[in-house]
N, C-alpha and C positions, 0 to 999 in steps of 0.2 A: 442410528446410523446418520451421521449428519448429511445435510443435504447435498456440501461437498462430495463428500464421501459417496455418497449412492453414485454421484457421476462418475468418480473415481473408478468406482469400481464396473460400471456400464460400460467406459473409454479404456480399461487397461488391453484386454484381449485385441480390441483393434481399433486402433486409434483413428481411421476413419468414418466410424462409426457414428452416427448424429443422434442427439438426444430430439424429441419432439419439441418442436415451438425453436428451432435452431433456425435461422434467417437462410435460405437458398442464396450461394455465392455464384453469382451466373457470368458468366465471363463478359468483356467489356470490348474495350478498345482492341485492335490488332496488333501483333507484334510476336516477336519471341517469348515473351511472358505476357500473354493476355490478363486484364484484368480480374480479381475474384472479387471484386467489391459487391454487394447488393446492386440491382441494378437503380437508377438514379432514382425512378418514379418509386421505388421501396425503401429509399433511404431515410431515417427518421428526421435528419436536420442536415444542413448547406450551409457549409461557412465559406463565402468568398476567401479571406486570409487564410485556409487550411486548403484550400482546392490551389493558389496561388504560390503556396510555398510547396507542395507537392508537384507543382510544375517548375518551380526553381532547381528542384534535388535532380528533377527529369531533367531536366537541362543540361547540368553541370553533369551529371555520372552518365548521362544518355540513354534514350529511352528504352534501350534494350538491355539495359544491364540487370542484374538481378538484384544487387540492391536498391536500387531505385524502384524495383516492381515492390519489392516489399515492403521497403517506406510507403509507397503509394497503396497498398493494400490495409498496413497496421496503424498508420497513424491518423487516420481518419475513422478507425471502426469504432470508437465509441460512439461519434456523431451519427455514421452509418447507422450502428445498430442498438443501442442504446437507452438514449436520450427520451425524455417525455414532457417537452416543454410547456410551457402556459403561461398564464398570467392567473392570479389568483389573490382577491383583495386588492385590485391595483397594482401589485408587486409581480417580478418574475418568479417562476416555480419552475422546478426543475427536479424530476423523478429520472435514477439515471439506475438502473441494473446493471450486472458485474456481467450477465454476457449469459450463459447458460441456466443460469437461477436468476428466477424473474423475482428480485429484491435487491433492495438498494442498501448497501453498504457503508458505513460513514466513511472509512480506511480507503475501498474500493472508488465510490464516489469522487471523493477527492482526488487519487492520484489519478484516477482517469482522464480528469479533464486539466489538473495540473499544466500538461505541457503546451496546453493553448492559450496558458495565460498570457504569454508575452505576445501572442496577435490578437488580443482582445480590445487594446487602444486604436485599431485599425478597421475593427469590424464591430460596429455597434449593435446586431442580432447576436455575434459569438460573445460579446461582452454582458448582455442581457441575459445568454443561456448559463453564462457564470455565475451570474448573480443569483439567479434561480437557485442553484446549487447552494449556494451559502444561505439563501433562505430558508431552501428546504429544510439543511441539515439542523438549523436552528428550531425548526418545528420539532426535529427528532428528536434533538435534546432535551427540548422541553416535556417530550412525550414521557422518553426514560432515560437518563443520561448513562444508565449501567447496560442499554442495550446496543449490539455491534449491527445487526440488520432488522429492517423495516419495509412493510408491506405500503403500498401505495394508497394509506388509505387503511381503515378498519378491514378488515379479512378474516380469513382460515390461517392459521398456520399448521405444518405437520408437527410443529413442537410447541402445539399451546399446552399437551401435559408433561412439558419439562417442572422439573421441582422449584420453579423460580416463580417472580411475580410477573407472569406474563400479560400482556392485554392485546386488546384486539390488531393494533398498531404495528406490533411485534413479528418480526419474522424470526429472528433468536434472539435471544439474550443472553450471552455470553461477556461479562465483563472483561475488556481489553483495553489497557490503557491510550494507547494509540487511535481508540475511535474517538476520542474527545482531542487529540493533538489535533488529528488531519484538518477537520475543518478549521480550526485559527490558524493553523499554517495557508489552507487556499486562501480563508478570507483576506489575511494581512496580505500574500503575494498577488490579489485580485488589486486591494488598494494601492498597493505600489506600483503597480502596470499598470494602472488606468487612472490613477487620482479618484476614482467614485469612492464617494462614503454613504453611498444612501442606505447600502447594507448593514450600517451600522446604527439601530435604532434601537427602540428601548428593550424591543425581545430579544438583540442581540446580547445587550448587556445584562440581560438577565438569563441567558444561555450562560455567559462566561460566569457569572458567580453563583448558577448551579454546576459548573466544571470545578472552579476552587470547590465548593461545597463536596463534592463528590472524590474529588482527589482526597481530601482532607480526611473522610470518611474511611478511605483506603490506604491511610498512613496507620490506622490501626492503633493509635495509643491509648485509646482508653476500651475499646470492644474491638471487636467482630467487622462491626457494620452491619447494615441493614441489607448486604447483599451476600445471598450463598444460590448456589446450583447443582443439581445432580439430574443425571439422566438415564433412565435404563436402556440399556447398551450393552452390547459385546463390544466394544472399543473404548479402552482405559483411558484413553485422551479426550474422549468425549464425555465425559463427567468427570468428577472433582473431590478430591479426598478430603477428610477432616470434615466428613457430614454434610459437604457442599462448602465449605469455608477453605478449603486448600491445608495446606502443610503449613506448621507455626510460623511465624516469625516475630522475630528481634524487633518490638517500633522504634528504630532508630531514625525515622524520618523521611523514608524512602517510600515508595506510592505501590502497595499489591497489583498485579493485575496477575487475574485469577486462569486467565487466558492469552495466550501470545497472539499476533497476529497472524497465524495458520488458522487461528479458531480451536488451537489445541491446547489441553489444560497444561498450565506451567509445574515445573517438577518442584522448584523454591520459587514463589511469589514473588517474589522483588525481580521482576526481569528488567536487565539493565538498559538495553536499549532504549527500553520504552519509559523508564524513567530520564535517560538523558534527553529525549522527545518530550516531554513533558517539561522540563526546566525550559527548552528553547519554545516550546509552545507560550507556556508561561511569561516569558519577555516580551514576547509578540504582541500578545494581550496585552500586558500593561504600554507599549507602544503607543496602540492603537488608542487605549483608555487615556494617554497622556496628551498626544496629538490630534485624535477627532472628536470622541466624545468627551474631554474634559471632566472624567470621571475620577479624582484623586481617590477617592477610595477604593476603587475597582483596582487602580495602578497598585496602589500600597498592599493590599493584599495579594496581585500575582507575582510582584517584587519579594515580598517577605517568604512566600512558600516557594518559589522559585531558589531563593538563597537558601534555604534550606534543605531543598532536596540535591541541590548542588554538592554543598559540603558532605552529606551522607554520602552524594557518590564518591566523591573524594575519600572517606575515611572507609567505606564498606564494599568499595564495588571496582576493585582493583585489586589482584593477586599475584602471586608468585606461580607460573606454569615451571615443570621439572624441565623444558625443553625449550621456550621461549620468552624467558623471564618473567616481568613484571607485566601481565598484559589484564585487558576488560573481560570480566565472566560473563557469560550468557544469562545467568542469572544467579542469586544469595540469597538469603535468607537472612540476614542481621546477626546471623551466630558464626561467621566464617567458613559456612559450607559453600561450596560454588560447582555449579555444573561448565564445564568448559565442551562447548558447544557453540555451533551457529547453526539456524536457520533461515532458507531462503527467503522468506516473508518478511518485508520493509514496515517497521523497522528492526533492523538483524544487527549484528556487531559490521558487519562489511558495508552496509550502507551509511554509516555516521556520518561522513562527511557530506554525502549527499542530502540530507536533512538539515545540513549545519549546524550537527550539534555537536563534532569534534573538527580540527584542521586536517587536511588528509595528510601533510607533513609530521603532525606531531608524531615524535617518537613513539606513546602509548601506544596509539593508534597504528603506525606504522608494525610493531612486534605484535600485536592484535592478529592486524591484517594477515599477517605470515601466519601465525595459529592457523585462521580461518582457514587458509589456501593450502593447506596441509594435512595430511594425516592422520594430524592430532585431533582435527575436528572428526567425529566419528559420522557428521554427516556432509563430508566431501567425499565427491565419488570420483572416478576417474575411469575411463573407457576409450573402446576403439570409438566412438563418436564423438566425445569430449570430457572435458572435465569442468566440475565446479559444485556450487553446494545445493544438496536438493533440501529433506524437510522429511521429520518422522511424519508429516502429514501425508506423504505420499507412498512413504516405503522406502527401502533399501535400493542402491542402485539408480536412483532417478535423477536425473540433473533438471535445474529450475532456468530457463531462459532469465528471468528477473534476476537471479542473483550472477548470471553472466553478465546483464546488463550494467548491474551494478558493480561489479568488478570494473568495468570500463569506465564508468561515472566517477567514481571515485579514484582511477590510476593518479599517478603521478609520472607513468613514464608510456610513451607511444606504442610500446610490446600489448603492454595489457589493451587497450583499445584495439589494434586491429587484430589480435588474435582473437578478443572476443567477438568482435564483428563477425570474422571469420567463421569462427563455431554456428554463430545465430543463423550466419546464410547458408551454412550446412544440414543444420539440425531442423529445418521447418516442416521436413518430411514431404516437401513438391505441393504443401497448401497452401504458402504463402502467406502466413500466420505463425505467429508465436504460439506456443501451448502452454500450460501449467507444469509440466515436467514432460522430460523423455528417458529414455532407458540408454545408459551409459554405452550401450554396446549395438543400441537400434532404435532410432529417433523415427520409426516410421512406429513403434509404439510409445502412444504418447496420453496423458492427461488433457480433458478439457480442451477441445476442438475449439469453444467460444469463448475466449477469455479476454476481455477488453482492457484488462490494467496490462498485461504484459503485451497487447499489442500495440498502443498507443506508448507505451513506457521505452518500446521500441523506437517508435517514432522520433522519441526526446533524444537517444542517444545519438541517431543519425546527426538528427540536427545540432545538437550542443557541438560533435565532432565536424558540423559542417561550418559553422560560427568560429570556432575556434583553430581548428586545422585541418580546412577543407581537403588538400594534397591526400590526410590518410586514409579519406575517403575510395580513393581511386587505386589503392595499394590493398582495398580489399578482395 
C-alpha cells in the first residue's frame, strides 16, 4: 500500500484525525474567522510579497469574509509548513514536502510554489526560494529521472523492497511523464517572471538531455527500455501488469507513462494529457536553449521530439465517443484502444488549458470538457455536497477540490467560476483548508488534512479571479 494510500485509509473514517508530524494550526488574529495558520514562530518561511497579497485580498473582501479567511490560510500554506530553504555549494536549495508525507515529489513541489512565481520579482527572498526548488529538482533528475519522489538526501524508504532499481535518495520510483515536465514548466515560468538565468547552468542543461533521453526510451520503439516496476501489495493500481512493464503498446511515437499523476498505474500506457504536457515542456526547454543557454543541439533535439509526439497525438489520441463526438481520451495504447475517463490529478483532460497544452476555446477541448463533467466519465460524482471529478486513487464517491479548482481555472464563463468557488467555500469542513477529496454527500469525511498543493492552488484561483474579474469574488 502506498504512503498516500496509508494516509487515506487513516483519514477516511474521521476527517479531523491528524497523522503524527502534521503541524498544529493555532488561532491567530481575532474576528469571525480566526486564522488557523501555524503560529508565526513555527512557520517555515516568510514572504513579504505573499503577506502583502493576503492583506490586499482581505482589504478587498473584508477581514470577516469567509473566502478571504480561506485564502489567508491556504495561499501561504506551502511556505508556512512544507519548505526547507538553505544554500548549498553557493546556490539556493529548497526541499519541499507535500504536507502529510515527508518526501518531495517533482510534480507537487513544482505545483506548490507555482502560484508564488508572479510575486518573485518583488521579493528577493521568495525569488531565491523558487530558484532553490529549480536547483534541487535538477539534482533529483540526475539521481534518477524515472523516480517521482525523493528523500532529503540518502535515507530509508518504506519502498526499498519494490521490484525496481531503488536508490537511498528515493522515496518512491514510479515513472510518470509529468514528473519531468513540471520542473521544466517551473524553470521557464521563473525565468519569464524574474529574468534570472542563474538556474540554467551546465547541470540544468545536462538534466534536460536526461529528460529527452528518458522520453525517447519510453517511446519504446526498439525495446521496453530500462524501467520496470512491481510491488507486493493488495492494491491492484499500486503495481504494474506485464511483469512490471505495463500493457503492450504500439510504438507510434507517443511516450509511455507507467503511472498516472495520482501515482496509480495506467491501464493503457500512453497517458494522453501527460503526452500533451511533454510537448509543451519540450517546447519550453527549446526556448530556453535558444534564448538563454545558446545550445543549438538541445534546441534541435527538444524540437524534433516535441514535433514527433505532437504528430502522434493528432493521429492516435482523439476518437469518437458515442455521446460526445470526437474527444480526447484519457489513455490509449497505439492500437486504437481507449480509456474514456478523467482523473482529478493534474495533468488531466480537464486541466489541459491551465497547463497551456490546448486552448480553452478549442472545439475538441470543449467536447472533451463536456464529457469529463458528465456522467459519461465514471469518475465524475454528484451529491448533496457538490459535484466534480474524483479519482480511482481515493475510490468512488469522493470529489477532489483540485478538480473543482481546475474547472474554474479553465472556465469560459463566469458561472463555472462562481459555482466552483462557492462549492470550495462550503466543503472545507470548518477546517479552513482544502483537502485531497471529500465525500459527495458529507464533506466532513475527507482525505488528507494537510495537502499543500490543493491549498496553494486554491490561492491561485482566488488571485486569478481577483486579477481578471475581481467583482466575481464578491458574488461568492
